[in-house]
C-alpha positions in Angstrom: -17.4 -57.8 28.4 -17.9 -54.2 29.5 -17.8 -52.9 26.0 -21.3 -52.2 24.8 -20.1 -52.3 21.2 -19.1 -56.0 21.3 -21.9 -57.4 23.6 -23.6 -58.9 20.6 -20.6 -61.1 19.8 -21.1 -63.3 22.8 -24.7 -63.9 22.0 -24.1 -64.5 18.3 -21.3 -67.0 19.0 -23.4 -68.8 21.6 -26.2 -69.0 19.0 -23.8 -70.5 16.5 -22.7 -73.1 19.1 -26.4 -74.0 19.6 -26.7 -74.6 15.8 -24.0 -77.2 15.9 -25.1 -79.0 19.0 -28.8 -79.0 20.1 -30.0 -77.1 17.1 -29.5 -77.9 13.4 -27.1 -80.7 14.1 -29.5 -82.6 16.3 -32.3 -81.7 13.9 -30.4 -83.1 11.0 -29.7 -86.3 12.9 -33.3 -86.7 13.8 -34.3 -86.1 10.2 -31.8 -88.7 9.0 -33.3 -91.3 11.5 -36.8 -90.4 10.3 -35.7 -91.0 6.7 -34.1 -94.3 7.5 -37.1 -95.5 9.5 -39.6 -94.0 6.9 -41.7 -92.7 9.8 -42.0 -89.2 11.3 -42.9 -90.9 14.7 -39.8 -93.1 14.7 -37.9 -90.8 17.1 -38.7 -89.9 20.7 -40.9 -86.9 20.7 -39.1 -85.5 23.7 -36.0 -85.2 21.4 -38.1 -83.1 19.0 -39.3 -80.9 21.8 -35.7 -80.3 23.0 -34.5 -79.6 19.5 -37.3 -77.2 18.8 -36.9 -75.3 22.0 -33.1 -75.0 21.5 -33.7 -73.6 18.0 -36.2 -71.0 19.1 -34.8 -69.9 22.4 -31.2 -70.9 21.8 -30.6 -69.9 18.2 -33.3 -67.3 17.4 -33.7 -66.1 20.9 -30.0 -65.5 21.5 -29.7 -63.7 18.2 -32.6 -61.4 19.0 -31.1 -60.6 22.4 -27.6 -59.9 21.0 -29.0 -57.9 18.1 -31.3 -55.9 20.4 -28.5 -55.1 22.9 -26.3 -53.8 20.1 -28.5 -52.4 17.4 -31.5 -50.9 19.1 -29.4 -48.4 21.1 -27.6 -47.6 17.8 -30.9 -47.1 16.0 -32.4 -44.9 18.7 -29.3 -42.8 19.3 -28.8 -43.9 23.0 -26.7 -46.2 25.1 -27.6 -49.6 26.5 -28.9 -49.5 30.1 -26.8 -51.5 32.5 -24.7 -53.6 30.2 -23.5 -55.8 33.0 -27.1 -56.7 33.8 -27.7 -57.3 30.1 -24.8 -59.7 29.7 -26.0 -61.7 32.7 -28.9 -63.0 30.6 -26.5 -65.0 28.4 -25.4 -67.6 31.0 -29.0 -67.8 32.4 -30.4 -68.6 28.9 -27.6 -71.1 28.1 -27.9 -72.9 31.4 -31.7 -72.9 31.2 -31.8 -74.3 27.7 -29.2 -77.0 28.4 -31.0 -78.0 31.6 -34.3 -78.2 29.9 -32.9 -80.3 27.0 -31.4 -82.7 29.6 -34.8 -82.9 31.3 -36.5 -83.7 28.0 -34.0 -86.5 27.2 -34.2 -88.2 30.6 -38.0 -88.0 30.9 -39.8 -89.9 32.5 -36.9 -90.7 34.8 -36.7 -88.5 37.9 -36.0 -85.7 38.7 -36.9 -84.7 35.1 -40.0 -82.7 36.0 -38.2 -80.6 38.6 -35.3 -80.0 36.3 -37.5 -79.0 33.3 -39.7 -76.6 35.3 -36.6 -75.1 37.1 -35.0 -74.6 33.7 -38.2 -72.8 32.5 -38.1 -70.5 35.5 -34.4 -69.7 34.9 -35.3 -68.7 31.3 -38.2 -66.5 32.5 -35.7 -64.6 34.7 -33.4 -64.1 31.7 -36.2 -62.9 29.5 -37.6 -60.5 32.2 -34.1 -59.0 32.6 -33.8 -58.7 28.8 -37.2 -57.0 28.6 -36.3 -54.6 31.5 -32.9 -53.6 29.9 -34.5 -53.0 26.5 -37.4 -51.1 28.0 -35.2 -48.8 30.1 -32.9 -48.3 27.1 -35.8 -47.3 24.9 -37.0 -44.8 27.6 -33.7 -42.8 27.1 -34.0 -42.9 23.3 -33.8 -39.6 21.4 -35.0 -41.2 18.1 -38.2 -43.3 18.2 -38.6 -44.8 14.7 -41.6 -46.5 13.2 -40.2 -50.0 14.2 -40.5 -49.4 17.9 -44.0 -50.7 18.2 -43.2 -54.0 16.5 -40.1 -54.5 18.6 -42.1 -54.0 21.7 -44.7 -56.5 20.5 -41.9 -59.1 19.9 -40.7 -58.4 23.4 -44.2 -59.0 24.8 -44.5 -62.3 22.9 -41.0 -63.3 24.2 -42.2 -62.8 27.7 -45.4 -64.8 27.1 -43.5 -67.6 25.5 -41.0 -67.7 28.5 -43.8 -67.7 31.0 -45.6 -70.5 29.2 -42.5 -72.6 28.7 -42.5 -74.5 32.1 -46.2 -75.0 31.7 -45.8 -76.5 28.3 -43.0 -78.7 29.6 -45.3 -80.0 32.3 -48.2 -80.6 29.9 -46.1 -82.6 27.5 -43.8 -84.6 29.8 -46.0 -85.4 32.8 -48.8 -87.2 31.0 -49.6 -90.7 32.3 -51.2 -92.2 29.2 -50.6 -92.0 25.4 -54.0 -90.6 24.8 -53.4 -87.7 27.3 -50.0 -87.0 25.7 -51.5 -86.9 22.2 -54.3 -84.6 23.3 -51.9 -82.2 25.0 -49.5 -82.1 22.1 -52.2 -81.7 19.5 -54.0 -79.0 21.5 -51.1 -76.9 22.7 -47.9 -77.5 20.6 -49.1 -75.6 17.5 -50.3 -72.4 19.3 -47.2 -72.4 21.5 -44.9 -72.6 18.4 -47.0 -69.9 16.8 -46.2 -67.6 19.8 -42.5 -68.4 19.4 -42.2 -68.2 15.6 -44.8 -65.7 14.6 -45.0 -63.7 17.7 -41.3 -63.4 18.6 -39.4 -64.0 15.4 -41.7 -62.6 12.7 -42.6 -59.5 14.7 -39.0 -58.7 15.4 -38.0 -59.3 11.8 -40.8 -57.0 10.6 -39.7 -54.4 13.1 -36.0 -54.6 12.1 -37.1 -54.5 8.4 -39.0 -51.2 9.0 -35.7 -49.6 10.2 -33.0 -51.3 8.2 -34.5 -51.6 4.7 -35.2 -47.9 4.2 -32.1 -46.6 6.1 -29.4 -49.2 5.1 -30.6 -50.1 1.6 -32.6 -47.1 0.4 -35.9 -48.9 0.0 -39.2 -47.1 0.3 -40.7 -46.7 3.7 -44.1 -48.4 4.1 -47.1 -46.1 4.7 -48.3 -45.4 8.2 -51.5 -47.4 7.4 -49.4 -50.4 6.5 -47.2 -50.1 9.6 -50.4 -49.9 11.7 -51.7 -53.0 10.0 -48.5 -54.9 10.8 -48.6 -53.8 14.4 -52.3 -54.2 15.2 -53.6 -56.5 12.4 -50.8 -59.1 12.4 -50.5 -59.2 16.2 -54.2 -59.4 16.5 -54.3 -62.3 14.0 -51.6 -64.2 15.9 -53.5 -63.8 19.2 -56.8 -64.8 17.6 -55.1 -67.8 16.0 -53.6 -69.0 19.3 -57.0 -68.6 21.1 -59.2 -70.1 18.3 -57.0 -73.1 17.8 -56.6 -73.9 21.5 -60.4 -73.4 22.1 -61.3 -75.6 19.1 -59.0 -78.4 20.3 -60.0 -78.3 23.9 -63.8 -77.9 23.5 -64.3 -79.9 20.3 -66.2 -77.1 18.7 -64.8 -77.3 15.2 -66.1 -73.9 13.9 -63.3 -72.4 15.9 -60.9 -74.1 13.4 -62.8 -72.6 10.5 -62.5 -69.2 12.1 -58.8 -69.7 12.3 -58.8 -69.1 8.5 -59.0 -65.4 9.3 -55.5 -65.6 10.8 -54.1 -67.3 7.8 -55.5 -64.7 5.4 -54.2 -61.8 7.4 -50.7 -63.3 7.6 -50.8 -64.0 3.9 -51.7 -60.4 3.1 -48.8 -59.3 5.4 -46.4 -61.6 3.7 -47.3 -60.4 0.2 -47.9 -56.8 1.0 -44.8 -56.0 3.0 -42.2 -56.5 0.3 -44.4 -54.6 -2.1 -44.6 -51.7 0.4 -40.8 -51.7 0.6 -40.4 -52.0 -3.2 -38.0 -54.8 -2.2 -37.4 -56.2 -5.6 -36.8 -52.9 -7.3 -33.3 -51.5 -8.0 -31.7 -50.0 -4.9 -28.9 -47.6 -4.2 -26.7 -50.2 -2.6 -26.6 -52.2 -5.9 -26.5 -55.9 -6.4 -23.0 -56.1 -4.9 -24.3 -56.0 -1.3 -24.0 -59.6 -0.2 -26.9 -59.5 2.3 -29.6 -58.3 -0.1 -30.1 -61.6 -1.8 -30.8 -63.3 1.6 -33.3 -60.6 2.6 -35.1 -60.8 -0.8 -35.1 -64.6 -0.7 -36.4 -64.5 2.9 -39.5 -62.5 2.0 -40.2 -64.9 -0.9 -40.0 -67.8 1.6 -42.4 -65.8 3.9 -44.9 -65.7 1.1 -44.4 -69.5 0.4 -44.8 -70.3 4.1 -48.1 -68.3 4.3 -49.4 -69.8 1.1 -48.7 -73.3 2.5 -50.5 -72.3 5.8 -53.5 -70.8 4.0 -53.8 -73.8 1.6 -53.4 -76.3 4.5 -57.1 -77.0 5.1 -57.7 -77.6 1.4 -54.7 -79.9 1.3 -55.8 -81.9 4.4 -59.4 -82.4 3.3 -59.2 -82.2 -0.4 -56.0 -84.0 -1.2 -54.5 -85.8 1.8 -57.6 -87.6 3.0 -58.9 -88.7 -0.4 -55.6 -89.9 -1.6 -54.4 -91.7 1.5 -57.7 -93.0 2.8 -56.8 -92.0 6.3 -59.1 -91.0 9.1 -57.2 -88.1 10.7 -57.4 -84.9 8.6 -53.9 -83.7 9.6 -50.7 -84.3 7.7 -47.6 -84.1 9.9 -45.5 -83.9 6.8 -47.4 -81.0 5.3 -47.5 -78.9 8.4 -43.9 -79.6 9.1 -43.1 -78.4 5.6 -44.9 -75.1 6.3 -43.0 -74.7 9.6 -39.7 -75.3 7.8 -40.5 -72.7 5.1 -41.2 -70.2 7.9 -38.3 -71.0 10.2 -35.5 -71.8 7.8 -36.8 -70.0 4.7 -37.9 -66.7 6.4 -36.5 -66.5 9.9 -33.1 -68.1 9.4 -32.6 -66.5 6.0 -33.2 -63.1 7.5 -30.8 -63.8 10.4 -28.1 -64.7 7.9 -28.8 -61.7 5.8 -29.0 -59.1 8.5 -26.0 -60.5 10.4 -23.9 -60.5 7.2 -24.7 -56.7 6.9 -24.4 -55.5 10.5 -21.4 -57.6 11.8 -18.9 -56.2 9.3 -20.5 -52.7 9.7 -20.3 -52.7 13.5 -16.8 -54.2 13.3 -15.4 -51.6 10.9 -14.6 -54.3 8.3 -14.4 -53.2 4.6 -17.4 -54.8 2.9 -15.3 -55.2 -0.3 -13.1 -57.7 1.6 -15.9 -59.9 2.8 -17.1 -63.1 1.3 -20.0 -62.9 -1.1 -21.7 -65.9 0.7 -23.1 -67.2 -2.6 -22.3 -70.8 -1.5 -24.3 -70.2 1.7 -27.2 -68.7 -0.2 -27.3 -71.6 -2.7 -27.0 -74.4 -0.2 -29.5 -72.9 2.3 -32.1 -72.5 -0.4 -31.4 -75.9 -1.9 -31.6 -77.6 1.5 -34.8 -75.8 2.4 -36.5 -76.6 -1.0 -35.3 -80.2 -0.8 -36.7 -80.6 2.7 -40.1 -79.1 2.0 -40.6 -80.9 -1.3 -39.5 -84.3 -0.1 -41.4 -84.0 3.2 -44.7 -83.3 1.5 -44.1 -86.1 -1.0 -43.8 -88.6 1.9 -47.6 -88.4 2.3 -48.0 -90.2 -1.0 -44.6 -91.8 -1.9 -42.7 -93.6 0.9 -39.6 -93.5 -1.4 -39.3 -89.8 -0.6 -38.1 -90.7 2.9 -34.9 -91.8 1.2 -34.2 -88.2 0.2 -35.5 -86.2 3.2 -32.5 -87.1 5.5 -30.0 -85.4 3.3 -31.6 -81.9 3.4 -30.7 -81.2 7.0 -27.0 -81.7 6.3 -27.1 -79.5 3.3 -28.5 -76.7 5.5 -25.9 -77.5 8.2 -23.0 -77.1 5.7 -24.5 -73.8 4.6 -24.7 -72.6 8.2 -21.2 -73.8 8.9 -19.9 -71.6 6.0 -21.9 -68.7 7.3 -20.7 -69.2 10.9 -17.1 -69.3 9.8 -17.5 -66.0 7.9 -19.2 -64.4 10.9 -16.4 -65.4 13.3 -13.8 -64.2 10.7 -15.5 -60.8 10.6 -15.7 -60.6 14.4 -12.0 -61.4 14.7 -11.1 -58.9 12.0 -13.0 -56.2 13.9 -11.1 -57.0 17.1 -7.8 -56.6 15.1 -9.0 -53.3 13.7 -9.8 -52.0 17.2 -6.5 -53.1 18.7 -4.6 -51.3 15.9 
């Protein structure tokens, strides 16, 4: 574990384990139960919270930490500060995530609240150490690229999410009435997930894209004005969205929700404009043979789809959902869940698969010509995501769509299993090369 060049392996493998336990596997089982019961509220919401946290902190978080420990020093022509301290964040994160999942599952049985808050504190310690190691590493950098600002922003959102985590656990799991629970979840769950998905994951992906797409693929570097827009405009939009949504829900002043449309428009502009800035769909010097490129291009298409769904959401809720269903609550759990899935699986997970399939063989010294093309992973992941989003929205109007929704999670799980196998194979091949 002293080898700085293999530190990411432990985080990536742990993230894979998360996928096939608390992450995608549990999510697929939950989705299957929802399909069988034909009701999104048929499973314990604590299970949903545990699954969601495991996916964001356990899968995405561990990948970001492992990638940052290995790639950022490489990008900045420096060495990782205190590798032993860096590796200590892995057991802390794993233990904290497992403990919090257990606390969610046993709630409201004691001592669930003590366990859940303690788990949150452990994860705060891990993220603070991670932030310290990366900050000190960046201080010694001899190359400071255009991606540094976005990476720092993602780090800041990671710290905020970690600090809020035990508070969110307490808000959701300590309520004494159903009305109080519904108020807390409806008021705080969406902005908290925005901090995690948009703040941490999207910011980090945009930062990595600014470095890797021009340098590793030969794409055009975005203009300085656009880079400033991504740093200040998008981060400002995320912050405004979090504040305006929370304020609107807690005060009952609904014009705050109308103001939230500003956030949606800025994010949509970022989603459409970023691949245009890169010239992402133009011919590149690496050629079509690079197995990772199809994932990255598809990810940015899904980013646009997700932001279109988000922007169109208010029109869907009031102009389609309410008139056609005759309901009283202008919020479709199915539609908003479809947007979330387009963002998390379509953009975030697709980018993780794409970037990892590029950097793991590269760092391991494996010949790219001997790696799997991952076409089966690409097809299944896109098929599962499209299946999930389409069938989920259709459940608003056709209960028969529930019969199809449960299958989508297992299609995605098979895709991730094939990708995980290839990733482990490349890691083992790299170890063999170093030994010889």
